[in-house]
C-alpha positions as CSV (number, residue, x, y, z in Angstrom):
1,M,0.0,0.0,0.0
2,P,1.4,3.4,-0.9
3,E,2.5,5.8,1.9
4,L,0.2,8.7,2.8
5,R,1.7,12.1,3.7
6,L,-0.3,14.3,6.1
7,T,0.4,17.7,7.6
8,Q,-0.8,18.7,11.1
9,E,0.0,22.5,11.5
10,T,3.8,22.6,11.0
11,L,4.4,18.9,11.7
12,T,4.7,16.8,8.6
13,Y,4.8,13.0,8.9
14,T,4.5,9.9,6.8
15,I,2.0,7.1,7.4
16,D,3.4,3.6,6.6
17,R,0.7,1.0,6.9
18,R,1.8,-2.5,7.5
19,R,0.7,-5.7,9.3
20,R,1.1,-4.8,13.0
21,R,-1.1,-4.4,16.0
22,T,-0.2,-0.9,17.4
23,V,0.7,2.5,16.1
24,G,4.3,3.5,16.4
25,V,5.9,7.0,15.9
26,V,9.5,7.2,14.8
27,V,11.8,10.2,14.3
28,R,14.5,9.3,11.8
29,R,18.1,10.5,11.9
30,D,17.4,13.2,9.4
31,G,14.4,14.5,11.3
32,R,11.7,12.9,9.3
33,V,8.7,11.6,11.2
34,E,7.2,8.2,10.3
35,V,4.1,6.7,11.7
36,H,3.8,2.9,11.4
37,A,0.1,1.9,11.7
38,P,-2.0,-1.2,11.3
39,L,-3.7,-1.5,7.9
40,S,-7.2,-0.9,9.5
41,T,-6.4,2.2,11.6
42,P,-8.3,5.2,10.4
43,D,-6.4,8.4,9.6
44,R,-8.2,10.3,12.4
45,E,-6.9,7.8,14.9
46,V,-3.4,8.2,13.6
47,R,-3.7,12.0,13.9
48,R,-4.9,11.7,17.5
49,I,-2.0,9.5,18.4
50,V,0.5,11.8,16.7
51,D,-1.0,14.7,18.6
52,E,-0.4,12.8,21.9
53,F,3.2,12.1,20.8
54,R,3.8,15.6,19.6
55,P,5.8,16.9,22.6
56,W,8.1,13.9,22.3
57,V,8.4,14.3,18.5
58,E,9.4,17.9,18.8
59,R,11.9,17.1,21.5
60,K,13.5,14.4,19.3
61,R,13.6,16.7,16.3
62,E,15.4,19.3,18.4
63,E,17.9,16.7,19.3
64,V,18.4,15.9,15.6
65,K,19.0,19.6,14.9
66,E,21.5,19.9,17.7
67,R,23.3,16.8,16.5
68,L,23.5,18.2,12.9
69,R,24.8,21.5,14.3
70,K,27.6,19.7,16.1
71,K,28.4,17.2,13.4
72,R,32.0,17.5,12.3
73,I,32.6,18.2,8.7
74,R,35.6,16.2,7.5
75,S,38.0,18.0,5.2
76,F,39.4,14.7,3.8
77,E,42.9,16.3,3.9
78,D,46.1,14.7,5.1
79,G,45.9,14.0,8.9
80,D,42.1,13.8,9.0
81,D,40.5,10.7,10.6
82,V,38.2,8.1,9.1
83,P,35.8,6.1,11.4
84,F,36.2,2.3,11.0
85,L,34.9,-0.6,13.1
86,G,34.5,1.4,16.3
87,G,37.8,3.3,16.0
88,T,39.5,5.6,13.6
89,L,42.1,5.4,10.9
90,R,44.4,8.3,10.1
91,L,44.1,9.7,6.6
92,S,47.3,10.2,4.6
93,V,46.9,11.9,1.2
94,I,49.8,11.5,-1.1
95,E,50.1,13.4,-4.4
96,M,51.6,11.6,-7.4
97,E,52.5,12.9,-10.9
98,R,50.5,10.5,-13.0
99,P,48.6,7.8,-11.1
100,A,46.2,5.8,-13.4
101,M,43.5,6.6,-10.9
102,E,43.1,7.4,-7.2
103,S,44.1,4.4,-5.1
104,V,43.6,3.5,-1.4
105,T,45.7,1.2,0.8
106,R,45.6,0.5,4.5
107,E,48.9,0.5,6.4
108,D,48.3,-0.4,10.0
109,D,46.2,2.4,11.4
110,T,46.7,4.7,8.4
111,L,44.6,4.9,5.3
112,V,46.7,6.0,2.4
113,V,45.0,7.7,-0.6
114,R,47.1,8.6,-3.7
115,V,45.8,11.3,-5.9
116,Q,46.9,13.4,-8.9
117,T,49.0,16.4,-8.1
118,E,47.0,18.9,-10.1
119,L,43.9,18.5,-8.0
120,S,43.0,21.3,-5.6
121,G,40.1,22.7,-3.6
122,A,36.7,21.1,-4.0
123,S,37.9,18.7,-6.7
124,R,40.6,17.2,-4.5
125,T,38.2,16.9,-1.5
126,A,35.6,15.1,-3.7
127,V,38.1,12.7,-5.2
128,V,39.6,11.8,-1.8
129,R,36.1,11.3,-0.3
130,Y,35.0,9.2,-3.2
131,A,38.1,7.0,-2.9
132,V,37.6,6.6,0.9
133,V,33.9,5.7,0.5
134,R,34.7,3.2,-2.2
135,W,37.3,1.6,0.1
136,L,34.9,1.5,3.0
137,L,32.2,-0.2,0.8
138,D,34.6,-2.9,-0.2
139,E,35.6,-3.4,3.4
140,A,31.9,-3.5,4.4
141,R,31.2,-6.3,1.9
142,E,34.1,-8.4,3.0
143,T,33.5,-7.7,6.7
144,F,29.8,-8.4,6.6
145,H,30.3,-11.6,4.7
146,R,32.6,-12.9,7.4
147,H,30.1,-11.9,10.1
148,H,27.3,-13.5,8.2
149,V,29.1,-16.8,7.9
150,A,29.8,-16.8,11.7
151,A,26.3,-15.7,12.6
152,A,24.6,-18.2,10.3
153,K,26.4,-21.0,12.1
154,R,25.1,-19.8,15.4
155,V,21.6,-19.2,14.3
156,G,21.2,-22.2,12.1
157,A,20.0,-20.2,9.1
158,S,21.7,-18.2,6.4
159,A,20.7,-15.6,3.8
160,K,20.7,-16.5,0.1
161,R,22.4,-13.2,-0.6
162,V,23.6,-10.2,1.4
163,V,23.4,-6.8,-0.3
164,V,25.3,-3.8,1.2
165,K,23.4,-0.6,0.5
166,D,22.6,2.9,1.7
167,M,19.6,2.6,4.0
168,A,18.0,5.7,5.3
169,S,16.1,4.3,8.3
170,R,17.3,0.7,8.9
171,W,20.5,-1.1,9.8
172,G,19.3,-4.2,8.0
173,S,16.4,-6.2,6.7
174,C,15.7,-9.8,6.1
175,G,12.7,-12.2,6.0
176,P,11.5,-15.6,5.0
177,D,12.8,-15.0,1.5
178,R,16.3,-15.0,3.0
179,K,17.3,-11.9,1.0
180,M,19.3,-9.7,3.4
181,S,20.2,-6.0,3.1
182,L,22.7,-4.3,5.4
183,N,23.4,-0.6,5.9
184,W,26.9,0.1,4.7
185,R,27.4,2.5,7.7
186,L,27.6,-0.5,10.0
187,I,31.3,-0.6,8.9
188,F,31.8,2.3,11.3
189,A,30.4,0.3,14.3
190,P,32.3,-2.1,16.6
191,S,32.4,-5.7,15.6
192,E,30.0,-6.8,18.3
193,I,27.3,-4.4,16.9
194,I,27.7,-5.9,13.4
195,D,27.3,-9.4,15.0
196,Y,24.1,-8.3,16.7
197,V,22.6,-6.9,13.5
198,L,23.5,-10.1,11.6
199,V,21.9,-12.3,14.3
200,H,18.9,-10.0,14.5
201,E,18.2,-10.2,10.7
202,L,18.9,-14.0,10.5
203,C,16.3,-14.6,13.2
204,H,13.8,-12.8,11.1
205,I,14.0,-15.7,8.6
206,E,12.0,-17.8,11.1
207,H,10.2,-14.9,12.8
208,P,9.3,-12.1,10.4
209,N,8.2,-9.9,13.3
210,H,9.4,-8.6,16.7
211,S,7.4,-11.1,18.8
212,R,8.6,-12.6,22.1
213,A,9.6,-15.7,20.2
214,F,11.8,-13.6,18.0
215,W,13.6,-11.8,20.8
216,N,14.0,-15.1,22.7
217,K,15.8,-16.5,19.6
218,V,18.0,-13.3,19.3
219,G,18.9,-13.6,23.0
220,K,19.8,-17.3,22.6
221,H,22.4,-16.5,19.9
222,C,23.5,-13.0,21.1
223,A,23.6,-12.7,24.9
224,G,24.3,-9.0,24.9
225,Y,21.7,-8.0,22.4
226,R,19.9,-5.6,24.8
227,D,23.1,-3.5,25.3
228,H,23.9,-3.6,21.6
229,R,20.3,-2.5,20.7
230,K,20.6,0.4,23.2
231,W,24.0,1.3,21.8
232,L,22.6,1.6,18.2
233,R,19.7,3.7,19.5
234,S,22.0,6.2,21.3
235,A,25.1,6.2,19.1
236,G,23.7,5.1,15.7
237,D,23.2,8.6,14.5
238,E,27.0,9.1,14.8
239,L,27.8,6.3,12.4
240,D,28.4,8.6,9.4
241,L,31.3,10.0,7.4
């Protein structure tokens, strides 16, 4: 069913109707407000619930604005840092006369990017950033594959395929069709967080919901899932470049 956009005074939100029992209100990392509602819930009931949640929504949106104000803008110059697996790598930008194309290599805790000498200003920043993101995507695919293999052994179920993509509002998705998607920004998170997300999504193969049975299964294969879930809720917005 297509989404319905409604406006209540200055508060704009999106209604996403799905098979669920209750109405849930979510403020995304970019400040967008989503309302997840059962298929049969009337629009007037959704508006009533949003009105009840409005003080909380406004407070969360202010937190988003404050986070964006404080967000560090990386220059992608020599000496900058790049977040990676819960830590950081030091960025080293080396100019070369005629490289075939920009290249990236990791040397211990340093990420070395080689670029053409004639680049400057915005062009140089864009080229370095593109090279870093491409390297991170490659690392994400390899890292997530290893974690998927390990998690699948623990859970007793595996995905048919794992796709790494840019996901605006989720860390991952999977269901009975066993097609898994993972947010590439998880490459910035510690390994135990990646493990939790993999276990979480693999458990959805048997339980395509968030029922008690689902969480019992997650807890069986990931003892610290409650802490990992809280960590993502509190620090997940910082997993960005």
